[in-house]
Phi, psi and omega in degrees: 000125181271141179246148173233153178271158183303321179304320178295319178296319179298317178296317181302318182264008178055047176265114182251074180235152175272121176236157179305141183306320183297329180290325184299336181259004177293141182263140179223160179297139181296347180305331180296336179299333181261010184284165174277126186255137175214160176222124181204137178053047179060029179228128174267142182221132174237124183233134178218142177248127182271172178296339178272014180060033172260132179258119179256133181232136175240125179246127179243116182230084192308323186260010182269168177301322177244092185289347180222127178229131175246128182224133177238134176252118181279160181304332180276005178092350179289150179245146170210162180166195182220146170249131180249123181279181180292337182238147177302138183097353179256046178257132183226135173296141179300320184290356178252006180253000000 
């Protein structure tokens, strides 16, 4: 599985927003490069469905408490993911919030 850093994803989708430096170097699956991109209500969204019928979603909200959220919906309907805060060390699993 190949990984890309968030900075590469931002460049790929031409997202010119200031995000915390620690986030720019976070690694994510390259599958997001082929995702459907949208921008609405000051929120960037990248959504991709894999061959295993897992839907991966990336939400980028630069000025929010959690500027980056990764959420995956499994075929059985369960959700899992991570919320990344403005500062390093403020990462929380979705299932614990």
